[in-house]
C-alpha positions in Angstrom: 100.1 36.6 158.7 97.1 38.2 160.6 94.0 36.2 161.3 91.9 38.0 158.8 94.6 37.5 156.1 94.7 34.0 156.7 90.9 33.8 156.2 91.0 35.4 153.1 93.3 33.0 151.5 92.2 29.8 153.0 91.4 27.3 150.3 93.5 28.7 147.7 95.1 25.3 146.9 92.8 25.2 143.9 95.1 27.7 142.2 98.2 25.6 142.7 98.1 24.0 139.3 97.8 27.2 137.5 100.6 28.5 139.6 102.9 25.8 138.6 101.9 26.6 134.9 102.8 30.2 135.6 105.9 29.3 137.1 107.0 27.1 134.2 106.2 30.0 131.8 108.3 32.2 133.8 111.2 29.9 133.8 111.2 30.0 130.0 110.6 33.8 130.0 107.2 33.8 128.2 104.7 34.6 130.9 101.7 36.6 129.6 101.7 39.9 131.4 98.1 40.1 130.9 97.4 37.2 133.3 96.3 38.8 136.5 95.7 35.8 138.7 96.5 36.9 142.2 96.6 33.7 144.4 97.3 35.3 147.6 95.3 38.4 147.1 97.9 40.8 147.9 97.3 43.2 144.9 100.2 41.9 142.9 99.5 39.2 140.1 101.4 36.0 140.4 103.3 36.4 137.2 104.7 39.7 138.3 105.7 38.3 141.9 107.4 35.5 140.2 109.4 37.8 137.9 110.9 39.5 140.9 111.4 36.5 143.2 108.4 37.3 145.5 106.0 34.8 146.8 102.5 34.5 145.1 101.4 32.4 148.2 102.5 34.9 150.7 100.5 38.1 151.0 103.0 39.7 153.5 105.6 40.3 150.8 103.4 43.2 149.5 105.0 45.4 152.2 108.7 44.2 151.4 111.2 46.7 150.1 113.8 44.6 148.3 115.7 47.5 146.9 115.6 49.8 149.9 114.0 52.7 148.1 111.3 53.4 150.5 108.6 51.9 148.3 106.8 48.7 149.0 106.5 45.9 146.4 102.8 46.7 146.2 103.5 50.4 145.4 106.2 49.4 143.0 103.7 47.3 141.1 101.2 50.1 141.1 103.8 52.4 139.7 105.0 50.0 137.2 108.5 50.1 138.6 110.9 47.4 139.7 110.9 46.2 143.2 114.3 44.4 143.1 116.3 42.0 141.0 119.2 39.4 140.8 122.4 39.5 139.0 122.0 35.6 138.6 121.4 36.4 134.9 121.3 32.7 133.4 119.2 31.5 136.3 121.5 28.7 137.5 121.3 29.6 141.3 124.8 30.9 141.4 126.3 34.4 141.0 129.4 33.8 138.9 131.8 36.5 137.6 132.5 34.3 134.5 129.0 33.9 133.5 126.7 36.4 135.0 129.3 39.1 135.3 130.5 38.6 131.7 127.0 38.6 130.4 126.3 41.9 132.1 129.5 43.3 130.8 129.0 42.2 127.2 125.5 43.5 127.3 126.7 46.9 128.5 129.2 46.8 125.7 126.2 46.5 123.3 126.9 42.9 122.3 123.9 40.9 121.3 122.9 37.6 119.8 125.7 34.8 119.8 128.3 37.5 120.8 126.4 38.1 124.1 126.2 34.4 125.1 129.1 32.7 123.3 131.0 30.5 125.8 129.6 32.1 129.0 126.4 30.3 129.6 126.5 27.9 132.6 125.8 24.2 132.1 123.0 24.4 134.7 121.5 27.7 133.2 117.7 28.0 133.0 118.0 31.0 130.5 120.3 30.2 127.6 119.1 32.2 124.6 120.4 35.7 123.8 116.7 37.1 123.9 116.1 35.4 127.4 119.4 37.0 128.6 118.6 40.4 127.5 115.2 40.3 129.0 116.8 39.2 132.3 119.1 42.1 132.3 116.5 44.5 131.1 114.6 43.4 134.0 117.0 44.8 136.3 116.3 48.4 135.1 118.1 51.1 136.8 119.1 48.7 139.5 122.1 48.0 137.3 123.1 51.7 137.6 125.4 50.8 140.4 127.1 54.3 140.8 123.5 56.0 140.3 124.7 58.5 137.7 121.6 58.0 135.5 123.3 55.9 132.8 124.3 52.4 132.4 128.1 52.1 131.8 130.2 49.1 131.0 133.4 50.7 132.4 131.8 51.8 135.6 128.6 49.8 136.5 129.7 46.6 134.6 133.2 46.6 136.0 132.1 47.2 139.5 129.5 44.4 139.0 132.1 42.0 137.7 134.7 42.8 140.4 132.0 42.3 143.1 131.3 38.8 141.7 135.1 38.0 141.6 134.8 38.6 145.6 136.5 42.1 145.6 134.8 44.0 148.4 137.6 46.4 149.4 138.6 49.9 148.0 139.6 48.0 144.8 135.9 47.6 144.0 135.4 51.2 143.1 138.9 52.2 142.1 138.9 54.0 138.9 135.3 52.7 138.3 133.1 55.6 139.4 131.6 58.0 137.0 132.4 61.7 137.8 128.9 62.5 138.3 128.1 59.3 140.4 125.5 60.0 143.2 126.4 56.7 144.8 130.1 56.9 145.3 130.9 55.4 148.8 132.4 52.0 149.1 129.8 50.8 151.6 126.9 52.3 149.6 128.3 50.3 146.4 128.7 47.1 148.4 125.2 47.2 150.0 123.7 47.9 146.6 125.3 45.0 144.9 124.5 42.7 147.9 120.9 43.5 147.4 121.2 42.2 143.8 122.3 38.9 145.2 119.2 37.4 146.9 119.4 33.8 147.9 117.0 31.2 146.4 118.3 28.0 147.9 115.8 25.6 146.4 115.8 27.2 142.9 112.0 27.5 142.8 112.0 31.0 141.7 111.1 32.5 145.1 113.8 34.2 147.2 114.5 32.7 150.6 113.3 35.9 152.2 109.7 35.3 151.1 109.8 31.5 150.7 107.8 29.8 153.5 109.8 26.6 152.6 113.2 28.0 151.3 114.7 24.4 151.1 111.8 22.6 149.5 111.5 23.2 145.7 107.8 22.0 145.7 106.5 24.3 148.3 106.4 28.1 148.8 103.5 28.8 150.9 101.2 27.6 153.9 97.9 29.3 153.8 96.5 27.6 157.1 99.8 27.7 158.8 99.8 24.2 159.8 103.5 23.5 158.7 102.2 21.4 155.6 102.7 23.2 152.5 99.9 24.2 150.1 100.9 21.6 147.4 101.0 18.7 149.9 98.0 19.8 152.0 94.8 18.0 151.2 92.7 20.1 153.6 94.0 23.6 153.4 91.5 25.2 155.9 91.7 22.3 158.5 88.0 21.8 158.7 88.2 17.9 158.1 86.8 18.2 154.6 89.2 17.5 151.7 89.7 20.5 149.4 87.8 19.1 146.3 84.7 18.3 148.4 84.7 21.5 150.5 81.7 23.8 150.0 83.6 26.5 151.7 86.5 26.1 149.4 86.8 29.8 148.1 89.1 31.6 145.7 90.0 35.3 146.1 88.5 38.2 144.3 91.0 39.5 141.7 90.9 43.0 140.6 90.4 41.6 137.0 87.3 39.9 138.1 85.9 42.9 139.9 86.5 45.1 136.9 84.9 42.7 134.5 81.9 42.2 136.6 81.4 45.9 137.5 82.0 46.9 133.8 79.3 44.7 132.8 76.9 46.6 135.0 77.2 49.6 132.8 77.5 47.8 129.5 74.5 45.5 130.0 72.1 47.7 131.9 72.6 50.9 129.9 70.3 51.5 126.9 72.5 51.0 123.9 70.6 53.3 121.7 70.0 56.3 124.2 73.0 55.7 126.5 70.6 56.3 129.4 72.1 54.6 132.5 69.8 53.5 135.3 70.2 54.9 138.8 70.0 51.5 140.2 69.3 47.9 139.1 67.4 45.5 139.2 64.7 47.8 140.8 62.3 47.9 137.9 61.0 51.5 138.6 64.5 53.0 138.3 64.9 56.2 136.3 68.1 57.2 134.7 70.8 59.0 136.6 72.7 61.6 134.5 75.7 61.1 136.9 75.6 57.3 136.2 75.6 58.3 132.5 79.0 60.1 133.2 80.5 57.1 134.9 79.1 54.9 132.0 80.8 57.0 129.5 84.0 56.8 131.3 83.6 52.8 131.6 83.5 52.2 127.9 87.3 53.0 127.3 88.1 50.9 130.2 86.3 48.1 128.4 88.5 48.8 125.4 91.7 48.7 127.2 90.8 45.5 129.2 89.4 43.7 126.1 85.9 43.3 127.2 84.6 45.2 124.0 86.0 46.4 120.9 86.7 50.0 120.1 84.0 50.1 117.5 81.4 48.9 120.1 82.5 51.6 122.4 82.5 54.2 119.7 78.8 53.3 118.8 77.6 53.5 122.3 79.4 56.8 123.1 78.2 58.5 120.0 74.6 57.3 120.5 74.7 58.6 124.0 76.2 62.1 123.1 73.7 62.4 120.2 70.8 61.5 122.3 71.9 64.0 125.1 72.4 66.9 122.6 68.9 66.4 121.1 66.9 66.1 124.2 64.7 69.2 124.7 65.9 72.0 127.0 63.7 74.7 128.5 62.3 76.3 131.6 59.1 74.3 131.7 58.4 71.8 134.4 57.6 69.0 132.1 58.6 67.7 128.7 62.2 68.7 128.9 65.5 67.2 130.1 67.2 70.3 131.3 67.8 73.9 131.1 70.7 76.3 130.6 72.8 73.3 129.6 72.3 71.5 132.9 70.3 68.3 133.0 67.8 67.1 135.7 69.1 64.8 138.2 66.9 62.0 137.1 65.5 61.4 133.7 62.8 58.7 132.4 64.4 55.6 131.2 61.8 55.5 128.4 61.9 59.2 127.3 64.9 61.0 128.9 62.6 63.6 130.3 62.5 65.1 133.8 60.8 63.0 136.4 58.2 65.6 137.3 56.4 63.4 139.7 59.4 63.3 141.9 59.9 67.1 141.7 63.5 66.5 140.5 65.9 69.3 140.7 68.1 70.7 137.7 71.3 69.4 139.3 74.5 71.2 139.0 76.7 68.5 140.8 75.1 65.7 138.8 75.5 67.6 135.6 79.2 68.1 136.5 79.6 64.3 136.9 78.1 63.8 133.6 80.4 66.4 131.9 83.4 64.6 133.4 82.4 61.5 131.3 81.6 63.7 128.4 85.0 65.4 128.4 86.9 62.1 129.0 85.1 60.8 125.9 86.4 63.8 124.0 89.9 63.2 125.0 90.0 59.5 124.7 88.5 59.1 121.3 91.1 60.9 119.5 91.5 58.9 116.3 91.0 60.4 112.9 87.8 58.9 111.9 84.5 60.4 111.1 82.7 58.9 114.2 85.4 59.8 116.7 85.4 63.4 115.3 81.7 63.5 115.8 82.2 62.3 119.5 84.7 65.1 120.1 82.5 67.8 118.6 79.3 66.8 120.4 81.3 66.5 123.7 82.5 70.1 123.1 79.0 71.3 122.3 77.5 69.8 125.4 80.1 71.2 127.6 80.0 74.7 126.1 76.3 74.7 126.5 76.4 74.6 130.2 75.8 78.1 131.8 77.8 78.1 134.9 77.4 81.9 135.3 73.7 81.4 135.4 73.9 78.9 138.3 75.8 81.6 140.4 72.6 82.7 142.3 74.8 83.8 145.2 78.0 84.8 143.4 80.7 83.8 143.2 79.5 80.5 144.6 77.4 78.0 142.4 74.0 76.7 143.6 73.1 73.2 144.3 70.4 73.4 141.7 67.0 74.9 140.5 63.5 73.8 140.0 61.0 75.2 137.5 58.3 76.6 140.0 60.5 77.4 142.9 63.7 78.8 141.4 67.2 78.2 142.9 67.8 75.8 145.8 69.0 78.0 148.7 72.2 76.0 149.2 75.4 76.7 147.6 78.3 74.5 146.9 80.7 75.3 149.8 83.6 73.0 151.0 84.6 70.5 151.6 82.9 67.9 149.4 82.5 66.3 145.9 82.0 69.6 144.2 85.7 70.3 143.7 85.2 68.9 140.1 82.1 71.2 139.6 84.2 74.3 140.3 87.1 73.1 138.0 84.6 72.5 135.3 83.1 76.0 135.6 86.5 77.6 135.7 87.6 75.8 132.6 84.5 76.8 130.5 85.4 78.8 127.4 81.8 80.1 127.1 80.3 80.7 130.6 83.5 80.4 132.7 83.2 81.7 136.4 86.1 83.8 137.9 88.8 82.6 140.0 87.2 84.0 143.1 84.7 81.2 142.9 87.5 78.8 143.9 88.7 81.2 146.6 85.1 81.4 148.0 84.9 77.6 148.0 88.2 77.0 149.8 87.5 79.7 152.4 84.8 77.6 153.9 87.3 74.8 154.4 88.7 75.6 157.7 85.8 74.5 159.7 86.4 71.0 158.3 90.3 70.8 158.8 91.5 69.0 161.8 91.9 65.6 163.5 89.3 62.9 162.9 89.9 59.6 164.4 93.5 60.6 165.1 94.3 61.7 161.6 94.6 65.3 160.5 93.0 66.2 157.3 90.3 68.1 155.5 87.4 66.1 156.5 84.1 65.2 154.9 82.1 62.3 156.4 81.2 59.9 153.5 84.1 58.8 151.5 82.5 59.6 148.0 83.4 63.2 148.7 87.0 62.3 148.8 86.8 60.0 145.7 84.6 61.6 143.0 86.9 64.3 141.8 89.8 61.9 141.8 88.1 59.5 139.4 89.0 61.8 136.6 91.7 64.2 138.0 95.3 63.2 139.2 95.7 65.3 142.3 99.0 63.9 143.1 101.7 66.5 143.7 99.5 69.5 142.4 98.4 72.0 144.9 96.2 75.0 145.3 97.0 77.8 147.7 94.9 76.1 150.5 96.9 72.9 150.2 100.1 74.6 149.9 99.5 76.2 153.2 99.0 72.7 154.7 101.9 71.1 153.0 99.7 68.6 151.5 97.6 67.9 148.5 94.2 66.6 147.7 95.5 63.0 146.9 97.3 62.8 150.1 94.2 64.2 151.9 92.0 61.5 150.5 94.6 58.9 151.6 94.4 60.3 155.2 90.6 60.1 155.1 90.7 56.4 154.1 93.0 55.7 157.1 90.9 57.7 159.4 87.9 55.6 158.5 89.9 52.4 159.1 90.9 53.6 162.4 87.2 54.5 163.2 86.3 50.9 162.4 89.2 49.5 164.5 88.2 51.6 167.4 84.4 50.6 166.9 83.2 52.7 169.8 79.5 51.9 168.8 80.3 48.2 168.8 78.9 47.5 165.4 79.1 44.1 164.3 82.0 43.0 162.0 83.8 46.3 162.1 87.7 45.9 162.3 90.9 46.6 160.5 89.7 45.0 157.3 85.9 45.6 157.4 85.0 49.2 157.1 83.6 51.8 154.5 81.1 54.5 155.3 79.6 56.4 152.4 76.4 57.4 150.9 74.6 54.2 150.3 71.4 52.1 150.7 70.3 51.0 154.1 67.8 48.8 155.8 65.2 51.5 156.4 64.3 54.3 158.7 63.9 52.7 162.2 64.8 53.3 165.9 65.6 50.0 167.3 67.3 48.7 170.4 70.8 47.6 169.8 73.4 46.6 172.7 70.7 47.9 175.3 70.3 51.3 173.7 68.0 52.9 171.0 69.8 53.4 167.7 68.6 55.1 164.5 68.9 53.1 161.3 68.4 54.7 157.8 67.4 53.8 154.3 69.5 55.5 151.5 71.6 58.1 153.4 75.2 59.6 153.7 77.0 57.8 156.3 80.5 58.7 157.6 82.4 60.4 160.3 84.0 63.9 160.3 84.5 67.0 162.4 81.2 68.5 161.7 78.9 65.6 160.8 79.0 62.0 161.7 76.3 59.2 161.2 76.8 55.5 161.3 74.2 52.8 161.7 76.4 49.9 161.0 75.8 50.0 157.3 78.9 49.5 155.1 79.4 50.1 151.4 81.9 48.3 149.2 82.2 51.5 147.0 83.8 53.2 150.0 86.8 50.9 149.8 86.9 50.2 146.0 86.6 53.8 145.0 89.5 54.4 147.4 91.9 51.9 145.9 94.5 54.2 144.6 94.8 56.1 147.8 95.7 53.2 150.1 96.1 50.0 148.3 98.0 48.4 151.2 94.6 48.5 153.1 91.8 48.7 150.6 92.8 45.7 148.6 92.8 43.4 151.8 89.6 44.9 152.9 87.7 44.2 149.7 89.2 40.5 150.0 88.0 40.2 153.6 84.6 41.7 152.8 84.2 39.3 149.6 85.4 36.2 151.7 83.1 36.9 154.7 80.0 38.4 153.1 80.5 37.7 149.3 77.7 35.0 149.2 75.1 37.5 149.8 76.9 40.7 148.7 78.5 39.8 145.4 76.7 39.1 142.1 76.8 39.2 138.4 77.6 42.9 138.5 80.1 42.8 141.3 79.4 44.3 144.7 75.8 45.0 145.7 75.5 48.3 147.2 75.8 47.9 150.9 75.3 45.5 153.9 74.8 45.8 157.6 76.0 42.9 159.7 74.4 44.4 162.8 71.0 44.5 161.4 69.8 41.1 162.3 66.3 42.0 163.7 63.0 40.4 163.4 61.6 43.0 161.2 60.9 43.6 157.4 63.4 46.1 155.9 62.2 48.7 153.5 64.6 47.3 151.0 67.1 44.6 150.7 66.9 41.3 152.7 68.0 39.9 156.0 70.0 36.8 156.2 69.9 35.1 159.6 73.0 35.5 161.6 74.7 37.5 158.7 72.6 40.7 158.8 71.1 43.0 156.2 72.1 43.0 152.6 71.1 45.4 149.8 69.7 43.8 146.7 70.5 46.7 144.2 73.5 48.0 142.4 73.8 51.7 142.2 75.4 53.4 139.2 77.1 56.0 141.0 78.6 53.5 143.4 79.6 51.0 140.7 81.4 53.8 138.8 84.1 54.6 141.5 84.8 50.9 141.9 85.5 50.3 138.3 87.3 53.5 137.5 89.5 53.9 140.6 90.5 50.3 140.0 91.7 51.2 136.6 93.6 54.2 137.9 95.3 51.9 140.5 96.3 49.6 137.8 97.1 51.8 134.9 96.3 55.4 135.6 94.6 55.4 132.3 91.7 57.7 133.2 94.0 60.2 134.9 96.5 60.3 132.0 93.6 60.7 129.4 92.3 63.8 131.4 95.5 65.4 131.7 95.4 65.9 127.9 92.0 67.6 128.2 92.5 71.5 127.7 89.5 72.5 129.6 90.5 70.5 132.7 93.9 71.9 132.6 92.6 75.4 132.3 90.1 74.9 135.2 92.9 73.7 137.4 95.3 76.6 136.5 92.6 79.2 137.0 91.9 77.5 140.5 95.6 78.2 141.4 97.0 74.7 141.0 100.6 74.4 140.3 103.4 71.7 140.3 103.3 68.0 139.4 101.9 67.1 136.0 100.9 70.6 135.3 104.6 71.5 135.1 105.7 68.4 133.2 103.1 69.0 130.3 
């Protein structure tokens, strides 16, 4: 275990009693799959690890590959697939032909109830009922398809398993037992596959020896502080001389469940329930509403339903109020007294009246309207029940989307402008790649009323080439702040679908974002600017709050620091003042869970006292900014650095929603059913993957 990983999980002995309880539940086959305690903070819940012989007190097992299919256990969990299994069906610690083998064979012959278990259950069996036995066999999934022909057959798979348990390992193992269409048909292949289904658990504690730190001690499975004393027996698990119950530094890991609950509450509790206006930031009292934050808020409410935080009716009421309010806000070319024009909304609206923040000279924002529309269309597709209110949601969502005049925003056709101001006209800049506007063009291409032509996507991607190349040793399509690699992916599953540009690169946009994440991690590891704290599991550059606009001496040279700003590193733009943002990591969870989960845990463990609050992670922190100076915003904690004191809606959104995509893919799956998104992708030239499947 690395030093940083050890730091993360120190003090977790507090969870041991709950772990024993979970273990007991698993032993009788009634563990609650909704229990997401993750003791070792490796991204896999304890109940799931115990189900497959993994170790909930050993984070290194997340990189294991029990079934040798090229997928780590963490990826198998994320994919809801099976990482491995055992043919010790009755759980007695033995692999017996006349018990386990016969149980499998009978099951494959479709026997059930007493006919399944009669006279074949071992006297030492842990699982004794037919329901438990069936659940154990079902848990093997396609691992029981020994000859890999896509079917589970008693006279092929069952017979070879039984022979193997009888100790037959020569050609007789497969003789007359292979299906004609078997893909796994060589003796050695069959033997290796069956051997994988016989992992050892010497002390019968439910954790296979491979992952058990104490394979011969049924009372211990882990040793967080690596002092050779198991967690159950160790009274001082971080070796600081203070017994655990009295240790003020005794911390627990941040579970994805807690992260989602707290971050969801940001949207649920700070958004106006009658208007749906979501604040740009909180608790800053002067904050306006951000229309992009409303888009994230609308998407968050179904997450609350699926996770049990709120009822469906509560979400329906809030969503319907929001869409009604947005539809009824005044539109027009005037500079005041309106919320938008041509179907687009102004970037910031007053929290009290929903109208343009004229004193800020706020622009009519095409990209922020696009982020709002993604939330609107998500609501349209999610609320699909045949009720009056949900039909109203679908109708209002359709009207709001159809009203957006994308063609009008093409001031320099075929590109789309950044925005417009009443007394100045269009902003001179157009959306050219590569950045977060991918979703904007997909929405514009899918519009049934003001749809742009496919040459808009061609023009957009033609500007990519200047951004393709190696950044921090990783070749990809670069954009400095990570939010540009995240926003479109919050709603659209880009895995295995390609436009023409990505096809020429033998890649896709999901893979590209994964590369961007690893490039940022490598940048932090290299840490050429010697910023405090940077490392393998402390990184995350994006647009975020900062301590203020200063030029200060750091490590003997003048360094610029900024307030709110885009931060990151890429081919054509880089800026880094030592300020990191948890949303850069949390919004990247599906791209690289192997490093993002541990990074969140490390940041939480090392900085959470000042960085994590009632609504999850505060926006940003800078361990290097420990100057004797008053920051423009936030606070300086002695010997810890600068910490932001606001939550920002467009940063909270990616954390909550990408965590959900990692765990269930719910948002992606809902948006796959939206015809406008599908049409936009197809008109942009995307093919393959789920576009073919559906």
